[in-house]
C-alpha positions as CSV (number, residue, x, y, z in Angstrom):
1,M,46.1,24.7,32.5
2,K,46.3,20.8,33.6
3,A,43.9,21.1,35.8
4,T,41.3,22.9,33.6
5,A,41.8,20.0,31.1
6,L,41.0,17.3,33.5
7,L,38.0,19.3,34.6
8,L,36.9,19.7,30.8
9,I,37.2,15.8,30.3
10,G,35.7,15.0,33.4
11,F,32.9,17.2,32.3
12,A,32.7,15.2,29.0
13,A,32.2,12.4,30.8
14,V,29.2,12.9,32.7
15,L,27.5,14.9,29.7
16,P,24.8,12.5,28.3
17,A,25.0,11.0,25.1
18,Q,23.3,12.5,22.0
19,T,20.2,10.8,20.7
20,A,19.8,10.9,16.9
21,Q,16.9,12.7,15.2
22,Y,14.9,12.2,12.3
23,T,16.2,14.6,9.5
24,G,14.4,13.8,6.8
25,S,15.7,11.6,3.3
26,A,16.9,15.0,1.5
27,A,19.7,15.4,4.1
28,C,21.3,12.4,2.7
29,K,21.7,13.2,-0.9
30,T,24.8,15.7,-0.3
31,C,26.9,12.5,0.5
32,H,24.8,9.8,-1.0
33,A,23.7,11.2,-4.5
34,P,23.5,8.3,-6.7
35,T,21.8,6.3,-4.1
36,Y,19.3,9.0,-3.4
37,E,18.8,9.4,-6.9
38,R,18.0,5.8,-7.8
39,W,15.6,5.3,-4.5
40,S,13.8,8.6,-5.2
41,K,12.4,6.7,-8.5
42,T,11.4,3.7,-6.7
43,R,7.8,2.7,-5.5
44,M,9.1,3.0,-2.0
45,A,9.7,6.7,-2.6
46,N,6.4,7.2,-4.3
47,V,3.7,4.9,-2.5
48,V,2.0,7.7,-1.4
49,R,1.7,11.0,-3.4
50,D,-0.2,14.6,-3.3
51,P,-2.1,14.9,-6.3
52,K,-1.8,18.7,-6.0
53,E,2.0,18.3,-6.3
54,H,1.8,15.3,-8.9
55,P,-1.8,15.4,-10.7
56,E,-0.2,12.6,-12.8
57,A,0.1,10.2,-10.1
58,I,-3.9,9.7,-11.1
59,I,-3.8,6.7,-13.1
60,P,-7.6,6.4,-14.1
61,D,-9.4,8.8,-16.0
62,L,-11.8,10.0,-13.1
63,S,-14.4,11.9,-15.5
64,K,-15.0,8.4,-17.2
65,A,-15.5,6.4,-13.7
66,D,-18.6,4.7,-12.9
67,P,-20.4,7.3,-10.7
68,A,-22.5,4.3,-9.1
69,I,-18.6,3.3,-7.9
70,V,-16.6,6.3,-7.9
71,T,-18.7,8.3,-5.6
72,F,-15.8,11.4,-5.0
73,N,-13.8,13.7,-7.6
74,K,-10.5,14.8,-7.8
75,D,-10.6,17.6,-5.3
76,A,-11.5,15.3,-2.8
77,I,-8.1,13.3,-2.8
78,A,-5.3,14.2,-0.2
79,F,-3.3,11.2,-1.0
80,I,-2.9,8.7,-3.7
81,Y,-1.8,5.5,-2.6
82,G,-0.2,2.9,-5.1
83,S,0.5,2.4,-8.7
84,K,1.9,-1.0,-9.3
85,W,-1.4,-3.2,-8.6
86,K,-3.7,-1.3,-7.2
87,Q,-4.6,2.6,-6.5
88,R,-6.3,3.7,-3.5
89,Y,-7.3,7.4,-2.6
90,F,-7.4,9.0,0.7
91,T,-9.7,11.9,1.8
92,K,-8.5,14.4,4.6
93,V,-10.5,15.6,7.5
94,G,-8.7,17.7,10.4
95,N,-5.4,15.7,10.9
96,D,-6.8,12.5,9.7
97,Y,-7.0,10.8,6.4
98,F,-9.5,8.1,5.5
99,P,-9.6,5.8,2.4
100,L,-12.5,7.1,-0.1
101,P,-14.8,4.3,-1.2
102,A,-13.1,3.0,-4.5
103,Q,-9.6,1.6,-5.8
104,W,-8.5,1.1,-9.0
105,D,-7.5,-2.2,-10.4
106,V,-4.2,-1.5,-12.5
107,A,-3.8,-4.9,-14.0
108,N,-7.6,-5.0,-15.2
109,Q,-8.1,-1.5,-15.6
110,T,-11.2,-1.8,-13.7
111,W,-12.6,0.2,-10.9
112,S,-14.1,-1.6,-7.5
113,R,-15.5,-0.7,-4.3
114,Y,-13.0,-0.3,-1.7
115,F,-14.2,-1.6,1.9
116,V,-12.8,-4.0,4.5
117,R,-15.3,-6.8,5.3
118,D,-16.2,-8.4,8.2
119,G,-14.2,-11.7,8.4
120,T,-11.1,-10.2,7.0
121,D,-8.3,-8.1,9.1
122,W,-8.0,-8.9,12.8
123,W,-8.9,-5.4,13.4
124,V,-11.9,-4.9,11.5
125,P,-14.0,-5.6,14.5
126,H,-12.8,-2.4,16.5
127,Y,-13.7,-0.1,14.0
128,P,-17.6,0.7,12.6
129,A,-18.6,-0.2,9.4
130,D,-17.4,3.0,7.6
131,N,-14.6,4.0,5.8
132,M,-14.7,7.6,7.5
133,Q,-14.3,6.2,10.7
134,R,-11.4,4.3,10.0
135,P,-8.5,6.6,10.0
136,T,-5.7,5.8,8.0
137,G,-3.2,6.5,11.0
138,P,-3.6,3.6,13.1
139,L,-4.5,1.2,10.3
140,C,-1.5,2.1,7.0
141,D,0.3,5.3,7.8
142,G,3.1,3.9,10.1
143,C,4.5,2.0,7.1
144,H,3.8,4.4,4.5
145,S,6.0,7.3,6.0
146,V,9.0,7.8,8.5
147,N,8.3,8.5,12.0
148,Y,4.7,8.5,12.2
149,N,3.7,9.9,15.6
150,I,0.7,9.2,17.2
151,Q,-0.1,11.9,19.5
152,T,0.2,14.5,16.9
153,K,-0.7,12.8,13.7
154,T,2.7,14.2,12.1
155,V,5.4,12.5,9.9
156,T,9.0,13.7,9.3
157,E,8.4,12.7,5.8
158,W,5.9,10.4,3.8
159,N,6.9,7.2,1.7
160,V,9.5,4.7,2.5
161,G,12.4,7.2,3.3
162,C,16.0,6.5,4.2
163,E,15.4,6.5,7.9
164,K,13.0,4.1,8.1
165,C,15.4,1.4,7.2
166,H,18.9,3.2,8.5
167,G,17.3,4.7,11.8
168,P,17.5,8.5,12.8
169,G,20.5,10.1,10.8
170,S,21.2,13.5,12.8
171,L,24.3,12.1,14.2
172,H,25.5,10.7,10.7
173,V,24.9,13.7,9.1
174,A,26.7,16.0,11.5
175,R,29.7,13.9,11.6
176,P,29.4,10.7,8.9
177,S,30.7,7.5,10.4
178,R,29.5,3.8,10.2
179,A,29.1,4.0,13.6
180,N,26.4,6.2,13.9
181,I,24.1,4.9,11.3
182,V,22.4,1.6,10.9
183,N,23.3,-0.4,8.0
184,P,20.9,-3.5,7.9
185,A,23.3,-6.0,6.0
186,R,25.3,-5.7,9.3
187,L,22.6,-6.6,11.7
188,G,22.5,-10.3,10.9
189,L,18.9,-11.8,10.8
190,R,18.0,-8.8,12.6
191,G,18.4,-7.2,9.4
192,S,15.7,-8.7,7.6
193,D,13.2,-7.2,10.6
194,V,13.9,-3.6,9.0
195,C,11.7,-5.1,6.0
196,I,9.4,-7.3,7.9
197,Q,8.2,-4.3,10.2
198,C,6.1,-3.4,7.3
199,H,6.1,-6.4,4.9
200,S,4.2,-8.8,7.3
201,Q,0.5,-9.6,9.1
202,G,0.5,-9.3,12.4
203,Q,-0.2,-7.2,15.3
204,P,1.3,-4.9,17.8
205,L,2.2,-6.8,21.4
206,T,0.1,-3.8,23.3
207,N,-3.2,-3.0,21.6
208,P,-5.3,-0.9,21.9
209,I,-3.0,2.0,22.7
210,E,-3.9,5.1,23.8
211,G,-7.5,3.6,22.7
212,K,-6.9,2.8,19.2
213,Y,-6.0,-0.8,17.6
214,Y,-2.9,-0.2,15.5
215,D,-2.1,-2.7,12.7
216,W,2.0,-1.6,12.5
217,P,4.6,-1.9,14.9
218,V,3.7,1.1,16.8
219,G,7.7,1.9,18.6
220,F,9.7,0.2,16.9
221,V,13.0,2.2,15.5
222,V,15.6,0.6,13.8
223,T,18.7,0.9,15.5
224,N,22.4,-0.9,16.2
225,D,21.4,-1.8,19.7
226,V,21.1,-5.4,19.4
227,T,18.6,-5.7,22.6
228,K,15.9,-3.9,20.6
229,K,14.0,-6.1,18.4
230,L,10.9,-6.1,16.0
231,G,9.7,-9.1,18.1
232,D,9.4,-6.7,20.9
233,F,6.8,-4.7,19.4
234,W,5.0,-6.8,16.9
235,Q,3.6,-10.5,16.5
236,L,3.1,-12.4,13.3
237,E,-0.2,-13.7,12.9
238,E,-0.9,-16.9,14.2
239,H,-1.7,-20.0,12.3
240,K,-2.7,-23.6,13.2
241,L,-1.2,-25.6,10.6
242,G,-3.8,-27.9,8.6
243,E,-6.6,-24.8,8.7
244,S,-7.2,-22.2,5.7
245,S,-7.9,-18.4,7.0
246,F,-7.8,-15.0,5.9
247,T,-4.1,-14.8,6.1
248,H,-2.7,-18.2,5.4
249,F,-3.1,-21.6,3.3
250,P,-3.1,-24.6,5.4
251,D,0.6,-25.4,5.1
252,G,1.3,-22.0,6.3
253,T,2.2,-20.1,3.4
254,G,0.5,-16.7,3.3
255,H,-2.9,-16.2,1.4
256,K,-2.7,-12.8,0.6
257,N,-0.4,-9.9,0.2
258,R,1.7,-8.3,2.3
259,M,2.6,-11.6,4.0
260,Q,6.5,-11.9,2.8
261,G,7.5,-11.8,6.3
262,N,5.6,-14.6,7.6
263,D,6.5,-16.4,4.6
264,F,10.1,-15.9,4.6
265,V,11.0,-16.7,8.2
266,Q,9.7,-19.8,8.1
267,S,12.2,-20.8,5.0
268,L,14.9,-22.8,5.0
269,M,16.9,-19.5,3.3
270,Y,16.0,-17.4,6.2
271,T,17.4,-20.2,8.8
272,R,20.6,-20.3,6.7
273,G,21.5,-17.3,6.9
274,V,19.8,-15.5,3.5
275,S,18.2,-11.9,4.5
276,C,15.7,-10.0,2.2
277,F,18.8,-7.7,0.8
278,T,20.6,-10.8,-0.4
279,C,18.1,-10.5,-3.1
280,H,16.6,-7.3,-3.1
281,D,18.2,-3.7,-3.3
282,V,15.4,-1.3,-2.4
283,H,17.3,1.8,-3.3
284,G,16.2,0.7,-7.0
285,T,17.5,-1.5,-9.8
286,E,16.4,-2.5,-13.1
287,N,14.9,-5.7,-12.7
288,N,11.7,-6.3,-11.1
289,A,11.0,-6.1,-7.3
290,D,14.4,-4.6,-7.1
291,L,15.9,-7.5,-7.3
292,I,19.7,-7.4,-7.6
293,K,19.9,-9.4,-10.8
294,P,17.1,-11.1,-12.8
295,A,15.7,-13.8,-10.9
296,N,17.2,-17.2,-12.4
297,L,20.7,-15.3,-12.2
298,L,20.3,-14.5,-8.9
299,C,18.9,-17.8,-7.6
300,L,21.4,-19.9,-9.8
301,Q,24.5,-18.0,-8.0
302,C,23.8,-20.1,-5.3
303,H,21.9,-23.1,-6.9
304,G,24.2,-23.5,-9.8
305,Q,25.3,-27.0,-11.1
306,G,27.3,-28.9,-9.0
307,S,26.6,-26.9,-5.8
308,P,25.9,-28.3,-2.5
309,N,23.1,-26.4,-2.1
310,G,21.2,-28.0,-4.9
311,P,19.9,-28.6,-7.7
312,H,21.6,-32.2,-7.7
313,T,21.4,-32.7,-11.3
314,A,24.1,-32.1,-13.9
315,T,22.1,-29.3,-15.7
316,I,19.5,-27.2,-14.8
317,E,16.8,-28.9,-17.5
318,Q,17.0,-32.0,-16.0
319,H,16.0,-30.5,-12.6
320,T,13.0,-28.7,-14.0
321,H,12.1,-30.9,-16.9
322,H,11.3,-27.7,-18.9
323,S,13.4,-26.4,-21.7
324,A,16.2,-23.7,-21.2
325,G,14.7,-20.2,-21.4
326,S,11.4,-21.3,-20.8
327,T,9.0,-20.4,-18.2
328,G,9.0,-23.6,-16.6
329,S,12.7,-23.4,-16.1
330,E,12.4,-20.0,-14.1
331,C,13.2,-21.0,-10.5
332,V,10.7,-18.7,-9.4
333,N,7.4,-20.3,-11.0
334,C,8.0,-23.3,-9.0
335,H,10.0,-22.3,-5.5
336,M,7.7,-19.0,-5.5
337,P,4.8,-19.3,-7.1
338,K,1.9,-16.7,-7.8
339,I,-0.9,-17.7,-5.1
340,E,-1.1,-15.2,-2.8
341,Q,-3.8,-12.7,-3.5
342,E,-3.0,-9.1,-4.1
343,M,-6.6,-7.8,-5.5
344,A,-9.1,-9.8,-7.6
345,N,-7.0,-12.2,-10.1
346,T,-3.6,-10.6,-9.7
347,N,-1.5,-12.7,-7.3
348,V,2.1,-11.7,-5.9
349,R,5.0,-14.6,-5.5
350,S,5.1,-16.6,-1.9
351,H,8.0,-16.8,-0.2
352,T,8.5,-19.5,1.7
353,F,10.8,-21.3,-1.3
354,K,8.7,-24.1,-1.1
355,F,7.7,-26.4,-3.8
356,I,4.5,-27.1,-3.4
357,P,3.5,-30.7,-4.9
358,P,0.2,-31.4,-6.6
359,A,-0.8,-34.5,-4.2
360,E,-0.3,-32.4,-0.9
361,A,-2.1,-29.1,-2.7
362,E,-5.2,-31.3,-3.3
363,R,-5.5,-32.5,0.0
364,R,-4.9,-29.5,1.6
365,K,-7.3,-27.3,-0.8
366,M,-4.6,-25.0,-1.9
367,P,-2.7,-23.9,-5.1
368,N,0.0,-25.9,-6.1
369,S,3.4,-25.2,-7.9
370,C,2.7,-26.4,-11.3
371,N,-1.1,-25.8,-11.8
372,T,0.0,-22.0,-11.6
373,C,1.5,-22.1,-14.9
374,H,-0.5,-25.4,-16.2
375,T,-3.9,-23.6,-15.9
376,D,-5.7,-25.8,-18.8
377,K,-4.5,-29.2,-16.7
378,T,-5.6,-30.5,-13.6
379,A,-3.5,-31.3,-10.1
380,A,-3.6,-35.1,-11.3
381,W,-2.4,-34.8,-14.5
382,A,1.1,-33.0,-12.6
383,N,1.3,-35.3,-10.1
384,D,1.3,-38.0,-12.5
385,A,4.3,-36.0,-14.5
386,L,5.6,-35.8,-11.5
387,K,6.1,-39.4,-10.8
388,T,7.9,-39.9,-14.0
389,W,11.0,-37.7,-12.5
390,P,13.6,-39.9,-11.4
391,E,15.6,-37.1,-9.9
392,F,12.9,-36.6,-7.1
393,S,11.7,-38.9,-4.4
394,A,7.8,-39.9,-5.0
395,W,7.3,-39.8,-1.2
396,R,8.0,-36.1,-1.5
397,V,6.8,-34.7,-4.7
398,A,4.1,-37.3,-5.4
399,N,2.1,-38.8,-2.6
C-alpha cells in the first residue's frame, strides 16, 4: 500500500503542469453573476455587434443616408463597431472582415467617408489603398475580441470579454482559486499593461508576422508570470520632443484617440504607482468612462485640501480660480483637457494629467488647458490671467 502511494506521488510529480485554456465570459457568470451583469451592459462588452442578432445596434437610419457616401445596405453589414463617438461597419468575405466606406458621427449625427489616408497610421504603406484589401484581422480584431487566432482567424468571443483582462480561465472555472486566475490589480505597474495593450498607439516588436503587418500586440496574453511583459511584444509609438506628428503633439501628449496608454506611462501618476483601475472599473459603473466615482470626487480623494499631493491651497476654489461647482473647477478640465481627436470636432481627454500652459502651447503650436473651455478668448488673455494667480510660479504657468 505504501509503495503504491509513493508510486502515485512520484507519477504526479512528473505530470506536466496543466495549461489554462480560454472558456468564454459566460463561464464566469455562474460565480460572478452581479459583476457579469454589470459588464454585459458596458461598451467593452458591446463594441462589436452582429446586426442580425442586434438590429437595434445600427444607430442611423440607413434608408435616409446620402447614397453618394453610403454605398452599402444593411444586408452587407456583418459587424457594427462602436456606439459612443462613431459607428463603423464591417462586411465579411470568406473568413475576413473588411471596413465599409462610410462611418456615422454620433455626436454630429452625420455621415462621412471612411478610409485611412496616407501619412496617418504607420501601417498604411503596407496595405493597398482599398478598404477591401485591408482586413480587420491584422488591423483591429486582436483588440475587439478574446483569443484572436491569426492562423484560423477565429476567436473565443468577440468584444472585450473577461479573459481579455484576466487571462485564460479554464483552470479557475474547474477549481476556483486566486492562484489560477489573473487579477490585474495585483500585478503592480504591469497591471496597467492589461489596458495599455489596446489603449495605445504602437507596433509589434516583430512585424510583419506571417507576411502581414499587425496593429495590435500579437502573442501577448495576460498572465501572473512576472517574466511575461507587454514590452516583450509591443513598442509604443516613438515621438521626438518638439515635433508634431499624426500621433503626438510637440510636448509628447497624444494627438488622437487610443493614446491613453502613451500618455499615462509618461505621467507622474504612473510613476507614483497609480494604475488604470485606480480610477476606472471596466466591469461597469454609473459614471462616465466607467469611473469608480464622479470625476471630481475621484480626484479629490487624493488631492483634497491639506493633502501632501496638492493642491497646496486652503480651498479648491483658491486653486482653480473658478467658483465651486463650475466647469472651471472640475479637475479634469485643466489636467485632462479634451484635445485628442476622436472624430471631426469630437475630442477625448488627455491622460498625462499635465496642465498645459497657454504660453508653452503657443510656442509649440498646440492646444492649451485654458482655451479648450474659454474658446472665445485668446491664449494671450489666458496667459495674462495666470500671471495674476499668486499660488503658482509664473515661471511654470505664464512664461
